[in-house]
C-alpha positions in Angstrom: 27.1 21.2 24.6 24.9 19.1 22.6 23.1 18.9 25.5 22.7 22.2 26.2 21.0 22.7 22.9 19.0 19.7 23.4 17.4 21.2 26.9 17.2 24.9 25.4 14.8 23.0 22.5 12.8 21.1 25.0 12.6 24.8 27.1 11.5 26.4 24.0 8.8 23.2 23.0 7.4 23.2 26.4 6.8 27.3 26.3 5.2 27.1 22.5 2.3 28.9 22.0 1.6 29.2 18.3 2.3 28.1 15.0 2.6 31.2 12.6 2.3 30.6 8.9 3.1 33.8 6.3 3.3 34.8 2.6 4.1 37.8 1.0 6.7 39.7 -1.1 10.3 40.2 -0.8 11.8 43.8 -2.5 15.1 43.0 -2.3 18.1 45.4 -3.2 21.3 43.7 -4.3 24.8 46.0 -3.0 27.5 45.0 -5.1 31.0 46.3 -4.2 33.4 46.0 -6.2 37.8 45.7 -5.5 38.0 49.4 -6.2 35.9 49.6 -3.3 33.1 51.8 -5.6 29.4 50.7 -5.9 27.5 50.4 -8.9 24.3 52.3 -9.5 23.0 50.0 -12.4 21.5 47.5 -10.2 17.8 47.7 -9.3 15.7 46.6 -6.6 13.3 43.6 -8.0 10.4 41.8 -6.4 10.1 37.8 -5.5 8.0 35.4 -3.0 8.5 35.0 0.3 7.1 32.3 2.7 7.7 30.6 5.8 6.5 28.6 8.8 7.5 29.2 12.5 7.0 28.5 16.1 6.6 31.7 18.5 6.6 31.2 22.5 5.9 33.4 24.9 9.2 33.8 27.3 7.4 36.5 29.8 4.1 38.4 29.6 5.4 40.4 27.0 8.0 38.8 25.8 8.6 37.1 22.6 10.9 34.2 20.9 9.9 32.8 17.2 12.2 30.2 15.5 11.5 28.5 11.5 12.3 28.0 8.2 11.6 29.9 5.2 11.8 30.7 1.1 12.5 33.5 -0.3 12.9 35.1 -3.9 16.0 37.6 -3.8 15.9 38.8 -7.4 17.1 42.1 -8.8 17.1 43.6 -12.4 19.5 46.2 -14.3 21.5 47.2 -17.1 24.6 48.3 -18.6 25.1 50.3 -21.8 21.3 49.6 -22.7 21.8 45.9 -22.0 19.9 44.8 -19.4 19.8 42.2 -17.4 18.3 39.9 -14.2 19.0 37.9 -11.5 16.5 34.9 -10.5 17.6 33.5 -6.8 15.4 30.8 -4.8 16.9 30.4 -1.0 15.9 28.3 1.8 17.1 29.0 5.6 16.0 29.2 9.4 15.3 32.5 10.9 14.8 33.4 14.6 13.5 36.2 16.4 12.9 38.1 19.8 11.2 41.1 21.3 8.4 42.8 23.2 4.9 42.5 22.4 2.6 45.5 23.4 -1.3 44.8 23.8 -3.4 47.4 22.2 -6.8 46.1 24.1 -9.3 44.0 21.9 -6.7 41.9 20.8 -4.7 44.2 19.2 -1.2 44.0 19.5 2.4 45.1 18.1 5.0 43.3 18.4 8.6 44.3 17.1 11.6 41.7 17.3 15.1 41.6 16.1 15.9 38.9 13.6 18.7 37.2 12.4 18.6 34.5 9.7 21.1 32.1 7.6 20.1 31.2 3.9 21.4 28.8 1.1 20.6 28.9 -2.6 18.7 26.4 -4.4 18.8 27.5 -7.5 19.5 30.5 -9.0 19.8 32.1 -12.3 21.4 35.3 -14.1 19.9 36.2 -17.4 22.3 38.4 -19.6 22.7 38.7 -23.7 20.2 36.4 -24.4 21.3 33.6 -22.6 20.9 32.3 -18.6 23.6 31.7 -16.4 23.9 29.3 -13.9 24.8 30.9 -10.1 25.1 27.5 -8.5 29.6 28.0 -8.6 28.9 31.8 -7.8 30.6 32.1 -4.2 28.9 35.2 -4.1 25.5 33.8 -4.5 26.1 29.9 -3.3 27.9 30.6 0.2 25.9 30.6 3.2 24.1 33.9 3.8 23.5 35.3 7.2 21.7 38.1 7.9 20.4 40.7 10.4 17.9 43.1 11.0 14.4 43.6 12.6 10.5 43.4 12.3 7.2 45.0 12.9 4.0 43.0 13.1 0.6 44.2 13.9 -1.9 41.3 14.7 -5.2 40.6 15.5 -6.3 37.8 17.7 -9.8 36.7 16.1 -10.7 33.8 18.9 -8.3 32.1 21.4 -7.0 29.8 18.7 -7.2 32.0 15.7 -4.9 35.3 15.0 -4.0 37.1 12.0 -1.0 39.3 11.0 0.6 42.0 9.1 4.3 42.2 9.0 7.2 44.2 7.4 10.7 43.2 7.7 13.7 45.1 7.1 17.1 42.2 7.2 21.1 42.9 5.4 23.4 40.2 5.1 26.9 42.3 6.0 29.3 40.9 3.6 32.7 42.6 4.0 35.4 42.1 1.6 37.7 43.6 -1.5 34.4 42.2 -3.5 31.2 41.9 -2.0 27.7 41.2 -3.0 25.1 42.4 0.0 21.1 41.5 -0.1 18.8 44.2 1.6 15.4 42.8 1.8 12.5 44.2 3.1 9.6 41.9 3.2 6.0 42.9 3.5 3.6 39.9 4.5 0.5 38.1 5.9 -0.6 35.5 7.6 -2.2 33.4 10.3 -1.1 32.8 14.1 -3.0 29.2 15.2 -2.6 28.8 19.0 -2.6 25.6 21.0 
């Protein structure tokens, strides 16, 4: 199994076309389902920082794959009986995507990808009743979080080595059980592509 993974990594490295740096904003919804199966409506989306670095490879003339690391803030606000609260969380993780690239001419291209990600909490606090509660011991936040979704990107190649892009990504954590908390971030970002 280790040899197969090593061969895949070597194969991806040899096909590498570019490194991508991006920064943007997550607008994250927390969808909490309690043990009674109801979804309270007191949670509201809030924005947070998104940053990532990835390596994109060409699998064919019009099919791409990328993999990389990212940092995300998944935040939320709300109030219950006029008592405000907020969640501020920092996650680091890995992400991969694959999908087709459609050339529109003049160095402009449209890329759509299926995305998969895994993230872990590095810092998190809930602000409630004028005090902060550490979320590192709360299993709904501290457990490894896997997400699935899609992205759309429009890119412009400035020259053979440098390109710029704007990207929209939507992910969902899809946790199931009697009492669950799902993160649903929509991410808007811009970035720079550096080709070899």
